[in-house]
Every structure is written in C-alpha cells, then in structure tokens.
GUPARO-463209 format. One record per residue: residue in three letters; x, y, z of N, C-alpha, C, O, CB in turn. Coordinates in pm, whole numbers, plus 50000, padded with zeros to 5 digits. Glycine has a CB too. Example, Ala and Ser with C-alpha at 12.3 -4.5 7.8 and 13.67 -1.06 7.14 Angstrom:
# residues 2
ALA513194943150780512304955050780513204967050780514244966850846511314955350905
SER512854977550708513674989450714512905000350787513415011450804514084994050572
This chain:
# residues 161
MET034513307911317035943312711357035623310911501034593313011565036473329311309
GLN036973305511541037073308011698037623318111760038533325911733037663299311756
GLY036703316311875037393330911989036953348211936037533358511970039623330611977
ALA035773346811845035183353611762034553367311883033783364811976034053343011672
GLU035013379411855034633388312011033813393111916033953390111797035803400412119
SER032883401011959031713412511940032793423111948033563422812044030283414012070
PRO032933433611841033853445211801033253455211860034023464511883034063448211653
GLY032103456911895031083467911944031363464712072031153474612142029433467311903
THR031823453812148031703455412283033103460312293033413469912364031253442612371
HIS033723455412241035163458112275036393467812192037593466112172035643444912275
GLU035533477212162036223485312034037483494012058038343497111975035173495711973
ALA037393498612233038863502612316039553496312301040663501512300039053503712441
GLU039543480312276040053470412272041173470712134042263465012136038933460612279
ALA040713477712030041173474811881042413478411898042683488411964040493482511756
PRO043583468411826044653475711796044753484711743043913487811660045263472011755
ALA045773492311768045693505411730046053506711588045933518411550046513513611812
VAL046463498111493046853497011343045323496711293045183498311172047893481911295
TRP044303495111361042603497611278042573509411343041363511311327040993486111312
ARG042893518011398042133531111448042133542211318041683553611313043023538211596
ILE042943532811201042633541411068040693543211057040193553311006043423530610905
TRP039913533011107038573534011094038543548211180038073555011088037673520211152
GLU038693556511276038373567611292038333577211188037373584911198038993570711371
GLN038933578711109038823589410980038263582210894037563590310833040133595710914
ASP038103571810847036553565310790036293551710851036943541210854036493562610610
PRO034943556210907034623548211017034073531310943033703521611009033293557911114
ALA034193532210774033803517810759034103521210579033413525810487031873512210829
PRO035473516110591036053517310468036043501110432036313490910494037563525510472
ARG035533504910280035883488810205037283481410252038303488310252036083490610022
CYS037333467210292038833467410284038523448610238037543441510262039943473510470
PHE039773445510169039833432510149040583425410248041543430110309040293430010030
ILE040033412410264041063406710376041133394010316040243386710272040583406210547
ASP042923392310326043623378810251043643366410334043823366810456045203381410214
THR043503357510281043753344510350044463343410452044173334510532044243336310281
ASN045403350710475046103346110618045583354310718046353355510813047733347410626
VAL044323361610730043783367610869042963356410885043053351610998042963383210875
LEU041973349010785041143336810786041743326210849041233317510920040793332510658
ILE042963328010814043723309710878043783314911009043163307511085045703302110814
TYR044303324611067045173330011219043523330711299043513329211422046373351311208
ALA042343332711235041223331311270041003316411363040633314111478040483333011143
ASP041463307711245040973292011335042063286011352042053273711352039943280011259
SER043563294611376044433287211437044613288011577044143298311626045463289211384
ASP045073281211646045713281611823046873284711857047413284711967045753269311897
ASP047373288311722049013283211705049773299411769050803298411836049563278411484
GLU049223312511744049723321311779048463332311837047883340411764050623324511671
PRO048173330012011046463337111979046533351012014045533356112064045043330412083
HIS047773359311991047713373511976047203377511838046483387111813049053379412001
LYS047713368411752047133368711610045473364411584044603371911541048063358511527
GLN045373354611610043843348011611042893356211691041773356911640043793332711677
LYS043103364611841042563378611856042173385811749041033387211706043413386411914
ALA043503391411696043263406011620042553402811513041823411111457044573414311571
ALA042733387911465042113385811306040593381211361039763382011270043093371011187
ALA040123377311465038733373911450037813385011500036613385611473038443361011522
TRP038533394611584038433410211560037703419611493036663426011502039243413411522
LEU039283417011377039013421811275037363416111153036393422711115040423419711229
ILE037723402911131036523395911082035353400811195034273402811139036783378011074
ALA035333402111279033723405411338033593417311302032403420111310033363404811500
TYR034323427811256034163442111291033463444311101032583452311071036093452211357
ALA033933437811034033963433810851032873430910866031933435910805034923421510763
VAL032743418910984031063417010923030163425410977029143428610916030363402910951
LYS030513430811121029533442611128028813451611066027613454211073029833448411168
THR030063458310974030053470210896029863468010783029783477210702031033477310899
CYS029683450110734029213451410600030643457210472030603460810354027813463810620
THR031603455810557032883463210474033813451910433034913454810385033813475010573
GLY033493440410448034843430010408034413425110265033273423610223035103414610528
VAL035303423410218035513418110082036823409010046037963413410048035533429809995
ILE036383392610004037613386310011037173379009803036273382109725037753371810196
SER037993372209795037943366309658037483347909668037303342009774039663369209585
THR037413343209562037443332309495038733322809573038693312409639037653336509335
GLN039803331809532041133326809571041303326809694041843316809742042153333209522
VAL040883338209787040773339109962040263324609990040883316410057039503352410033
LEU039063322409930038373311809974038933296509974039073289110071037303312609903
ASN039223293909828040513284909797041563283609858042033272509884041033286909700
GLU042063293809889043663288709990042923289410112043433280210175045373301109996
TYR042263293310168041773286010350041123271310318041333263310409040153297610457
ALA040513266910228039903259910237041133245910245041043236010318038853262510139
ASN042313249210141043443241510130043713242510279043243233710351044593246610025
VAL044493253210340044653251310447044303246410606044843241510705044813256610430
ALA043273250410570042253244410698041603229810639040743223310698040723257210740
LEU042063227010539041953208510553043143202910589043123193210664041583199710411
ARG044563209010532045403202510552046503208010661047143200610735045763200010435
ARG046563215810659047133223210822046483224010959047053222311067047293237710810
LEU045433226410944044563227711073044083219011136043953217711258043623233411064
GLN043663209211008043083198611014041823199411072041573191411163043793190711066
VAL040873208511033039403210911000038713199410930039113193610830039243223310911
GLY037723197310993036943184310895036373195710853036443207610881035843169410958
HIS035423184910734034553190910607033373194410662032863203810600034243180810482
VAL032493189210787031763200210802031603212410878030573219210874031043196810811
ARG032743215510954033243229811013033783238310920033683250610929034293228811117
LEU034613229710791035063236710730033403243710607033233255910602036483227810674
ARG032993239710573031553241010512030823254610582030433265810548030603225910548
GLU030893245810707030213261510782031003271510767030353281210728029963262110945
GLN032383274510782033253285410801033173291310639033443303210624034893280310864
LEU032873284510538032873287410417031733294710391031703303510305033023277210342
ARG030513290510480029053298010449029213311010531028563321210508027543288510507
PHE030303309710647030113321810730030453333310644029873344110632030983321710860
TYR031793327810572032353342510470031913341810352032373349710269033973344810440
LYS031253335510326029603342510215029223358710260028743367410187027643331010268
GLN029623359910417028573369210451029773384210366029293395210340028083369310673
PHE030673382010349031453392710262031223390910102030823381210039033113391310293
GLU031603403310062031313405109923032573396909828033733401009835031243422409896
VAL032163384109731033063379609686033843381009604033903369109572032903373909678
VAL034523385709539035093391109428035683371709327036373362009357036663404909504
ALA035023374909233035743360709151036793363309056036953374108999034673352309058
LEU037403354609043038673351108962037953358308808036753356208793039123330508960
THR038423363508739038013367108593039313366508514040423364008562037293382408578
PRO039023369508376040033374108289040273385108332041473387608322039803374608159
ASP039683393008376040033410208368040863411308546041713419808570038003423408347
VAL040483403108629041313401108739042423398608690043193407908667040963391808828
THR042753386808665044233380908608044713393308510045813398408534044063363908506
ASP044073397408421045123402308315045413422208468046443428608490043893405508058
ALA044513423308505045063434808596046413426708722047433432208764043363442308696
ALA045943413508750047313412708823048693409208748049683412808811047153402108927
VAL048953402808623049853402408527050613420108544051793421708576048973397808368
ASP049523433008511050183440208511050773448908660051573458208672049623445308422
LEU050283444308721050393442808851052053435408920052793440609004049063434008878
HIS052203423808857053293418108880054263419708810055343416708860053183408408888
GLN054233424708676055143434208576055333446308636056413451508609054513437408433
THR054473453608724054873468008775055243469908898055703480408943053943477008764
ARG055043460108953055453460609127056013448909177055703440209096054183462609228
ALA056703443809268057523434909340056543425909410056753422709527058503442209435
LEU055453421609344054383417409415054273399109303054083398309182052793432309404
SER054473387809398054403375109364053163373409291052203379209343054523366709476
PHE052933367309190051893369109093050493363609196049453367309141052273358908935
TYR050253357309304049233352609344049163363909465048203362809541049283336709371
ASP049873372109483049543385109580049403396209488049253407109544050763389009695
ALA049403396409359049163404909237047343400309218046563409409188050423399509082
LEU046903388709234045923384209211044843392509352043793398509333046213367709198
ILE045463390409474044983397109568044853413109543043793418909566045753393709673
MET045513416909515045673432709474044553436609391043633444909395047043436209389
ALA044993427309311044253436609166042313430409210041383434909144045173427008927
SER042083420409323040823419709313040203433209438039143439409437040413402409341
ALA041203433809522041083447609622040723458309484039603462209451042933452709731
GLN041653460409438041153476509360039833470809269038823477809274042703485309223
ILE039783459309192038803459509130037003463209232035993468909191039063445309058
ALA037293456509380036113454609448036093473709491035053477509546036263440309596
GLY036973482409471037043495709532037783493709677038103503809739035483502309546
CYS038023482009725038683486309828039513493709864040493493209789038943481209860
LYS039743507110026040783510910014041933505410131042953511610161040543524010002
LEU041643496310172042633486610251042763473410209042033466710136042283485210386
LEU043723470810260044113454010223044603448710324045823450510328045163450610112
TYR044003440210446044713435710512045333421210483044633411610452044143437410607
SER046813420510499047503413510488048833411410532049523420810492047373413310412
GLU049583401910607050693398810661052123397310573053283398510613050343387610724
ASP051583393910425052763390110307052703401810236053043401810118052523376310199
MET052273412710295052763426410195053023434910215052423437710319052243431610124
ASN053733444610179054713457310250053483465810288052743472810220055993467210132
ALA053503461810469052483469910501053143486410497054343489110502051863464710650
GLY052133495110488051973504810428052133511210300051943523310284052293508510477
GLU052423504310223052423506810079051043511910025049993509210083052813493910006
MET051083518609923050143517809841050063517309708051003520509635049623524409865
VAL048683512409655048833507509544047433507909471046503500209495049433494909559
GLY047443518609374046333519409316045353524909403044273523109346045993507809267
GLY045153530709510044623534709571044043521509733043303523209830043773541209464
VAL044583513809702044503502409795045913505309922047123503909903044693486309687
ARG045323508810025046913509310141046923494910230046043490410303046823525610292
VAL048163489910200048343474310258048413476510430049093486210463050053466010190
VAL048023471810498047623466810638048083457410701047353447610713046583463710648
ASN049353457310760049403442010862048673442310977049203449311063050863437710923
PRO047753437711007046333434911100047003426611257046343423111355044973421310990
PHE048273425411237049323418811335050343425611336051323419911384049753405711308
ALA050523439811287051963443211339051813451311518052823454811578052743456311201
C-alpha cells in the first residue's frame, strides 16, 4: 500500500466521515474493492490518502473485513489498470489477508440474489452487501453505493465524500 500513514499518529487528521468511530471506536467494517484500488493509485492523491488511512486504521483495530470477491476484483484492476507487477500484487494480497476474508459461498450468493431483488443494487454490489451482513459488519466503506443507506444493519459510508 503506497503512502499509508499510521492512523495512531494522525487521528486528528481523520476525515470527518470517519468520526463515526467516536461513537463506536472499533466497528467491524467491510472494505469494498475501490478503497484498495485507490490506496495503490496515485491518480487522485486525496482518495489515496483517505484509502490508506482507512486501511491502516482497520488493520490497527483488527476490524477490517473483505471478501474473496474484493481480492479478485482488486487483483484484476491492479494487474490491468494499475500495472502492478506479480511480485508486488502477491505482497499486497498477503497484506490484505490480515483482514477477515469472507468466502463467496452459495449462502452469500442466495443472500445477494435476495438483495438484488429487494434493493436497487447491482448483483456484484449485492454480493458485497451480503458479505458485509454475513460478517456482522456495521459499516460498508464504498463509493459505489448510496452513502448513508442502511441495509440489514449495515450502513454504507463513502470514505471519499
């Protein structure tokens, strides 16, 4: 992860959207693929810094959750768009294994189909939301879904807003 800062030394610099942690200092949080991608992309320095801060905080507090879907999507974008080499990609994947990793199972797929049917979510976003719900997360960090929306006890937060 390029440019990651230790959140412990810069907590006063945390973006306002993350001040939700003042109410619950360590909520389980699901991290969508776009956060991992921005952490490795220098296209948008503000988003890179925000993503790096969020990832570092989730590692520090042991609250981060991702899924096999997130790992696969990240690997695809890292190789194709970010031009990350295989050695670097493997390092990143090992780093992200520090998070709890939710496997995509038939139960997750069933829950995603239900969410796709009842909510205005794409199927792949529904898989992300179902994974977050099954993992017992309170927060889902993503810029791809409706910020502020609450779905089955999981609040969507855009970490770049």
